[in-house]
C-alpha positions in Angstrom: 106.1 -87.9 60.8 108.4 -86.6 63.5 109.5 -88.2 66.8 109.7 -85.9 69.8 111.8 -86.9 72.8 111.2 -84.7 75.9 113.7 -84.8 78.8 112.1 -83.4 81.9 114.9 -83.5 84.5 117.9 -85.4 85.7 118.4 -86.2 89.4 121.9 -87.2 90.6 122.5 -88.6 94.0 125.9 -89.4 95.5 126.6 -90.8 99.0 128.1 -89.0 103.8 129.5 -86.2 105.7 128.5 -82.9 104.2 131.2 -81.2 102.2 131.4 -79.6 98.8 133.1 -81.4 96.0 133.6 -80.8 92.3 132.4 -83.4 89.7 132.7 -83.7 85.9 129.5 -84.6 84.2 128.6 -85.6 80.6 125.4 -87.2 79.2 125.6 -88.3 75.6 122.9 -90.0 73.4 123.0 -92.3 70.4 119.8 -92.7 68.4 119.1 -95.7 66.1 115.7 -96.6 64.6 114.0 -98.1 61.6 114.5 -97.3 58.0 117.2 -94.8 57.0 117.6 -93.0 60.4 121.3 -92.1 60.8 122.9 -93.6 63.9 125.6 -91.8 65.9 126.0 -89.2 68.6 123.4 -86.5 69.0 125.2 -83.2 69.5 125.0 -81.2 72.7 122.6 -83.0 75.1 124.8 -82.4 78.2 128.2 -80.9 77.2 131.2 -81.8 79.4 130.9 -79.6 82.5 132.2 -79.4 86.0 129.8 -78.8 88.8 130.2 -78.2 92.5 127.9 -80.2 94.7 127.2 -80.2 98.4 125.6 -83.5 99.7 121.8 -83.3 100.2 121.6 -79.8 98.6 119.9 -79.8 95.2 121.8 -78.0 92.4 120.8 -77.5 88.7 122.5 -77.6 85.3 121.3 -76.9 81.8 120.3 -79.9 79.8 121.2 -78.9 76.2 118.9 -79.5 73.3 119.6 -81.8 70.3 117.8 -82.9 67.1 118.1 -85.8 64.7 116.1 -86.5 61.5 115.3 -89.8 59.8 113.5 -90.7 56.6 112.3 -94.3 56.6 111.0 -93.9 53.0 107.6 -95.6 53.2 108.4 -97.8 56.1 105.9 -99.8 58.1 102.7 -98.5 59.5 103.1 -96.1 62.3 101.4 -98.4 64.8 104.3 -100.4 66.2 107.1 -98.2 64.8 109.8 -97.6 67.4 112.9 -95.7 68.1 115.8 -96.4 70.6 118.1 -93.9 72.3 121.2 -95.1 74.1 122.1 -92.6 76.9 125.5 -92.7 78.5 126.1 -90.9 81.8 129.7 -90.2 82.7 130.7 -88.9 86.1 134.4 -88.3 86.9 135.4 -90.6 84.0 133.1 -93.5 85.0 130.5 -94.3 82.4 127.2 -96.3 82.5 124.8 -96.6 79.5 121.1 -97.4 79.3 119.0 -98.1 76.2 115.6 -96.4 76.0 112.9 -97.7 73.6 109.6 -96.0 72.8 107.0 -97.6 70.5 104.3 -95.7 68.7 100.6 -96.8 69.0 97.7 -96.3 66.6 97.0 -92.6 66.3 93.7 -90.9 65.7 93.3 -89.2 62.3 94.1 -85.6 62.4 93.2 -83.0 59.8 96.1 -82.3 57.4 97.5 -85.8 57.9 99.4 -84.9 61.0 99.8 -87.3 64.0 99.9 -85.4 67.2 99.3 -88.0 69.8 102.2 -89.5 71.8 103.1 -92.2 74.3 105.9 -92.2 76.9 108.6 -94.5 78.2 109.0 -94.8 82.0 111.8 -93.1 83.8 115.0 -95.2 84.4 117.7 -94.9 87.0 121.4 -95.2 86.1 123.8 -95.9 89.0 127.4 -94.8 88.5 129.7 -96.4 91.1 132.7 -94.1 92.0 134.2 -96.4 94.6 135.6 -94.5 97.5 133.8 -91.4 96.4 130.4 -93.1 96.6 127.7 -93.8 94.1 125.8 -91.5 91.8 122.2 -92.3 91.0 121.0 -90.6 87.8 117.3 -90.5 87.3 116.6 -90.1 83.6 113.0 -88.9 83.1 110.3 -90.3 80.8 110.8 -89.9 77.1 107.7 -88.6 75.3 107.3 -89.6 71.7 105.0 -87.7 69.3 104.4 -88.2 65.6 103.6 -85.8 62.8 103.7 -85.6 59.0 101.9 -89.0 58.6 100.8 -90.4 55.3 97.1 -90.8 55.6 97.8 -91.7 59.3 99.0 -95.2 58.2 102.7 -94.9 57.1 105.6 -93.1 58.9 106.9 -90.6 56.3 109.4 -88.6 58.4 110.6 -88.4 61.9 112.6 -85.9 64.1 114.2 -86.7 67.4 114.2 -83.6 69.6 115.3 -82.9 73.2 114.5 -79.3 74.1 116.8 -77.4 76.4 115.6 -77.7 80.0 117.0 -77.0 83.5 117.9 -80.3 85.2 118.3 -81.1 88.8 121.3 -82.8 90.4 121.7 -84.1 94.0 124.7 -85.4 95.9 124.1 -87.8 98.8 125.6 -90.6 100.8 129.2 -89.6 100.4 131.5 -92.0 102.3 132.6 -90.2 105.5 136.2 -89.1 105.7 138.2 -90.2 108.7 138.2 -88.0 111.7 141.4 -85.9 112.3 143.7 -85.9 115.3 145.7 -83.0 116.6 149.5 -82.6 116.4 151.0 -79.7 118.3 154.0 -77.8 116.9 156.4 -75.3 118.4 154.6 -72.1 117.5 156.2 -70.6 114.4 155.7 -67.6 112.1 154.8 -68.8 108.6 154.1 -65.5 107.0 155.5 -62.0 107.7 155.0 -59.4 105.0 156.6 -56.5 106.9 160.3 -56.2 105.7 161.4 -54.5 109.0 160.3 -57.6 111.0 161.2 -60.3 108.5 164.4 -61.3 110.4 164.4 -64.8 109.1 164.5 -63.9 105.4 161.1 -65.1 104.2 160.5 -64.6 100.5 157.3 -64.7 98.5 154.7 -66.0 99.1 155.7 -66.1 102.8 157.4 -62.7 103.0 157.2 -59.1 101.7 155.7 -57.2 100.1 152.3 -56.4 101.6 149.2 -57.7 100.0 147.7 -55.3 97.5 144.1 -54.4 97.1 141.9 -57.4 96.0 145.0 -59.7 96.1 144.8 -63.4 96.7 148.1 -64.9 97.8 148.4 -68.7 98.1 151.2 -70.6 99.8 152.0 -74.2 100.8 153.1 -74.3 104.5 155.3 -77.3 103.8 157.5 -75.1 101.5 158.3 -72.7 104.3 162.0 -72.2 105.0 161.3 -71.2 108.6 158.6 -73.5 109.9 158.6 -77.3 109.6 155.1 -78.5 108.7 154.5 -82.2 107.6 153.1 -82.9 104.2 150.2 -85.0 105.6 148.5 -82.1 107.4 144.8 -81.9 106.6 144.0 -78.7 108.5 146.2 -76.0 110.2 145.9 -74.3 113.5 146.7 -70.6 112.7 146.7 -67.2 114.3 146.2 -64.4 111.7 147.2 -60.9 112.5 145.9 -58.0 110.3 148.0 -54.8 110.0 146.1 -52.4 107.7 148.2 -50.0 105.7 145.4 -47.5 105.2 142.2 -46.4 106.8 140.9 -49.9 107.3 140.4 -53.4 106.0 136.8 -54.6 106.1 137.9 -58.2 106.3 140.5 -60.8 105.3 139.5 -64.3 104.3 141.9 -67.3 104.9 140.7 -70.4 103.1 141.9 -73.7 101.5 144.0 -73.1 98.4 142.3 -74.1 95.2 138.8 -73.7 96.6 136.3 -71.0 95.6 136.7 -68.1 98.1 133.9 -68.4 100.7 131.9 -65.5 102.1 133.7 -65.7 105.4 135.4 -63.1 107.6 138.5 -64.6 109.2 139.6 -61.3 110.7 138.2 -57.8 110.4 139.6 -54.3 111.0 137.3 -51.6 109.3 138.8 -49.0 111.7 142.3 -49.7 110.6 143.8 -51.0 113.9 146.0 -54.0 114.3 144.0 -57.1 115.3 144.6 -60.9 115.5 142.2 -63.8 115.3 142.7 -67.6 115.3 141.5 -70.0 112.6 141.5 -73.7 111.9 141.9 -73.8 108.1 141.5 -77.0 106.0 144.4 -77.8 103.8 143.6 -77.1 100.1 145.1 -78.3 96.8 148.6 -79.5 97.5 148.2 -78.5 101.1 147.9 -74.9 100.2 146.2 -71.9 102.0 144.9 -68.8 100.3 144.7 -65.3 101.8 142.4 -62.6 100.3 142.2 -59.0 101.2 140.0 -56.2 99.6 142.4 -53.5 100.7 146.2 -53.1 101.2 147.5 -54.7 104.3 150.3 -56.5 105.9 149.6 -60.0 107.2 151.2 -62.2 109.9 150.3 -65.9 110.1 151.6 -68.1 112.9 151.1 -71.8 113.1 150.7 -73.8 116.4 149.7 -77.2 115.2 147.8 -79.2 112.6 145.3 -82.1 112.2 146.1 -85.4 110.6 144.2 -88.6 109.8 147.4 -90.7 110.5 146.8 -92.4 113.9 150.4 -93.5 114.0 151.5 -89.9 113.9 149.1 -88.6 116.6 146.4 -90.0 118.9 145.4 -86.6 120.4 141.7 -85.9 120.3 139.5 -83.1 121.8 137.7 -83.3 125.1 135.2 -80.5 125.6 134.8 -78.7 128.9 132.1 -76.4 130.2 133.7 -73.0 129.6 135.5 -71.9 132.7 137.7 -69.0 133.8 141.1 -70.4 134.7 143.1 -67.1 135.0 141.8 -63.7 136.1 144.5 -61.2 137.2 142.1 -58.3 137.8 141.9 -57.8 141.6 138.4 -56.4 141.4 137.1 -59.7 140.0 139.3 -62.1 141.9 140.5 -60.3 145.0 142.7 -63.1 146.4 146.2 -63.2 144.9 147.5 -66.6 143.8 148.9 -68.5 140.9 145.8 -68.0 138.8 144.8 -64.5 140.1 146.4 -61.1 140.7 148.7 -59.3 140.3 148.8 -58.1 136.7 151.3 -59.5 134.3 154.4 -57.4 134.4 156.2 -56.0 131.3 158.6 -58.4 129.6 158.3 -60.9 132.3 157.2 -64.5 131.9 154.6 -66.0 134.2 153.7 -69.7 134.3 150.3 -71.3 135.0 149.9 -75.0 135.8 146.4 -75.6 134.6 145.6 -78.9 136.4 146.1 -77.1 139.7 143.4 -74.6 139.0 141.1 -74.2 142.1 138.2 -73.0 139.9 138.2 -75.3 136.8 138.4 -79.1 136.7 141.2 -79.7 134.2 142.7 -83.2 134.3 146.4 -83.9 134.1 147.9 -85.4 130.9 146.6 -82.8 128.5 148.9 -82.0 125.6 147.3 -78.7 124.6 144.5 -76.4 125.8 141.8 -74.7 123.8 141.4 -71.3 125.5 140.1 -67.8 124.9 142.8 -65.2 125.9 141.6 -61.7 126.9 144.0 -58.8 127.6 143.0 -55.7 129.6 145.9 -53.4 129.3 146.1 -49.9 130.9 148.0 -48.6 127.8 149.4 -49.9 124.5 150.3 -53.6 124.5 152.2 -54.5 121.3 151.8 -58.2 121.9 151.4 -61.1 124.3 152.7 -64.6 123.6 151.4 -67.9 125.1 153.5 -71.1 124.7 154.3 -74.3 126.6 156.3 -73.8 129.8 159.9 -75.2 129.6 160.2 -74.4 125.9 162.1 -71.5 124.4 159.9 -68.4 123.8 158.9 -68.5 120.1 158.8 -65.5 117.7 155.0 -65.4 117.5 152.2 -63.4 119.1 148.9 -64.7 120.5 147.2 -61.3 120.8 147.9 -57.7 120.0 146.5 -54.5 121.4 148.7 -51.6 120.3 145.9 -49.1 121.1 145.3 -50.4 124.6 141.9 -51.9 123.9 140.4 -54.8 125.8 140.6 -57.6 123.2 140.1 -61.4 123.1 141.5 -64.1 120.9 141.0 -67.9 121.1 144.1 -70.1 120.7 145.2 -73.7 121.1 148.2 -73.6 123.3 150.5 -76.7 123.7 151.2 -77.6 127.3 154.3 -78.8 129.1 154.7 -82.2 130.6 153.2 -81.0 133.9 150.4 -79.1 132.1 151.8 -75.6 132.3 151.8 -72.7 129.9 153.7 -69.4 129.9 152.3 -65.9 129.2 154.7 -63.1 128.2 153.4 -59.5 127.8 155.6 -56.9 126.2 153.9 -54.3 128.4 151.9 -54.5 131.7 148.5 -56.0 131.3 145.8 -57.9 133.1 145.0 -61.2 131.5 141.9 -63.5 131.5 142.0 -67.1 130.2 138.9 -69.1 129.7 139.1 -72.8 128.8 136.6 -74.8 126.7 138.5 -78.0 126.3 141.8 -79.8 125.9 143.6 -82.3 123.7 144.9 -85.6 125.1 145.4 -89.2 124.0 142.2 -91.0 122.9 140.6 -93.0 125.6 137.6 -94.0 123.5 135.6 -90.9 124.5 137.6 -88.1 122.8 136.4 -86.3 119.7 137.9 -86.2 116.2 137.9 -83.1 114.0 135.9 -82.8 110.8 136.5 -79.7 108.6 133.6 -78.4 106.6 133.3 -75.8 103.9 133.6 -72.4 105.6 130.1 -70.9 105.9 128.2 -68.1 107.6 125.5 -69.6 109.7 123.8 -66.5 111.0 123.9 -62.8 110.4 121.6 -60.2 112.1 122.6 -57.5 109.6 121.3 -59.5 106.6 117.5 -59.8 106.1 117.9 -62.9 103.9 118.7 -64.8 107.0 115.5 -65.7 108.8 114.4 -67.0 112.3 117.1 -67.5 114.8 119.7 -67.0 112.1 118.9 -63.5 111.1 117.6 -60.1 112.3 116.8 -58.3 114.5 119.8 -56.9 116.2 120.6 -58.2 119.7 119.2 -55.7 122.3 121.0 -55.2 125.6 121.4 -58.3 127.8 119.8 -60.6 125.2 120.3 -64.4 124.8 119.4 -66.1 121.5 119.6 -69.8 120.7 121.1 -70.8 117.4 120.3 -74.3 116.2 123.3 -74.8 113.9 122.3 -78.2 112.7 119.1 -76.7 111.3 120.9 -74.1 109.1 119.8 -74.0 105.5 122.9 -72.0 104.6 125.4 -74.4 106.1 123.7 -77.8 105.7 125.0 -81.2 106.7 126.2 -80.8 110.2 125.2 -84.2 111.6 122.9 -83.6 114.6 123.6 -87.0 116.1 127.3 -86.8 115.8 128.4 -83.2 116.5 129.7 -82.6 120.0 131.6 -79.3 119.5 132.0 -76.6 116.9 134.8 -74.5 115.5 133.1 -71.2 115.1 134.0 -67.6 114.2 131.8 -64.9 115.7 131.8 -61.2 114.7 130.2 -58.4 116.7 129.2 -55.2 114.9 128.0 -52.7 117.7 128.2 -49.7 115.4 130.2 -47.6 117.9 128.2 -48.6 121.0 130.4 -50.1 123.7 129.8 -53.8 123.9 131.8 -55.2 126.9 131.4 -58.9 126.1 129.7 -61.6 124.1 129.4 -65.2 125.5 128.6 -68.4 123.5 128.0 -71.6 125.3 126.2 -75.0 124.9 122.4 -74.7 125.0 120.9 -76.3 128.0 123.8 -75.4 130.3 124.0 -72.4 132.7 125.6 -69.3 131.3 129.3 -69.5 132.2 131.5 -66.7 133.5 133.4 -66.5 130.3 133.5 -64.5 127.1 134.6 -64.9 123.5 134.6 -61.3 122.3 135.1 -57.9 123.8 134.3 -54.6 122.0 134.4 -51.9 124.7 135.0 -49.2 122.1 132.1 -50.3 119.9 134.4 -51.6 117.2 133.7 -54.4 114.7 135.8 -57.4 115.8 135.9 -61.2 115.1 136.9 -64.1 117.2 137.4 -67.8 116.4 136.9 -70.4 119.1 135.8 -73.9 119.9 132.5 -74.4 121.8 130.8 -77.6 122.9 127.4 -78.3 121.3 124.3 -78.2 123.5 120.8 -79.5 123.4 119.9 -80.6 119.8 123.3 -79.3 118.6 122.5 -75.7 119.5 124.5 -72.9 121.1 123.3 -69.9 123.1 124.6 -66.4 122.3 124.5 -63.7 125.0 125.2 -60.0 124.1 125.7 -57.7 127.1 125.0 -54.6 125.1 123.2 -53.9 121.8 125.0 -55.3 118.8 124.7 -57.1 115.5 126.2 -60.7 115.5 127.4 -63.0 112.8 128.4 -66.6 113.4 130.4 -68.7 111.0 131.6 -72.3 111.0 134.7 -74.1 109.7 134.4 -77.5 111.3 133.1 -79.6 114.1 134.3 -82.3 116.6 132.5 -85.6 116.8 132.9 -89.3 117.0 
């Protein structure tokens, strides 16, 4: 007679806020039964493995097979004979065991003296308590027991315990929610500069030269910078990434947490080979590290303007969203009356200050420590760079936006404010400037929003037919508005619909050479504002990171003035 144990599936549930995590998993079994059955480990049921899990997203692993023979040698009648299997589930070093017992019943005679009937034990649930990491519920399925090689259907002659290989299911849920993060502004500082001719402060690898090679990933820990002072308890960084291709173009560069698997995420793109900058809020990785990946040779500049911390004693600055509003517009054709927030154009190598709480067009309260804005430059010719920083402070060696080819470009940044709420703008050459505000950072009054980083993820992409509904094709026609319900995304699950109040997004337009003057993204349910997040007048592919308040049901509206493909990615959200 043989005994057949069939494992159908394993479901693992771990408890919170949606984020990917890596777990170690082992399931071992010890079989002991009547007669001369050997006891001891059964090889290979679930070999030690590591598995990445995202809460509430089912994953799978392979449940290895094992066998074990026993010879009771004329033992008792098969009716009532039993076997026990002790299964031990170990997750991240914490083990819980359960004993499974299955008893044979009288079997009908079968030609050839084989016993083919079987009975089953019910499924059992094993709970592994990981403390601050939550709990893992492991659902071990029923064990099916079959007999064969019976002696006249009365005596158990031989048994074999078998668990065949099978794909098992694993689910993570109810992860304890991490604390919300608060903002700390820094004097803007250049962390990375790979161009030797501009590396005046003597940076060395991984912060300095040489340029990044094709398919290179470079990882650095901001706290080890010899130029910038970044505290060790930073949980996310506020960065501005400038891409300076060395060849015909760089399709994309991805900046992501060090130690993580590289996500499918376009931090900044320059397929046409021109210099372009984009902002990013990047979660701190292993040891606080950041990784930078490029598929082609390029120089990289990374400036830091602040960070997020969970230490309330260090900072109590939280985010307050505003309906997107145009604070500064220096083009006379769009704001004919001159004034502190209007014309004339910004003059070359001259600093101009703007006191935001005095804006006649936008309601911006006093007391803000920093502003979240989208900065657009409209230069008549080449504009090597423009820098934004708090009024009253020394001008830092950083750039907020670059347009060396004289293009109309936009970049969203978080700019620290002076005590009276002022910021400075300095252009290297003459340019018009547009500044749209979407929120500000100030001390918590009980209504402000904390920051929660998530795994970087592409929510929608109209170039990819695997995205469906509002998240995929077709291309945006001229003057089209589309609503994107981010909380319903199957690609980027776990954004809490009842909690999210604003998003940290990265949008890319791909107009394929067709001029696309502007793209606007704003909260669903509100009127379309006179603001933009991306400009692509020359039909170029360009990305822009920004913060936008969440609208009705957590959705945002996307408006394209001219025909274009659009991709939207997420790296975090604000909530309370």
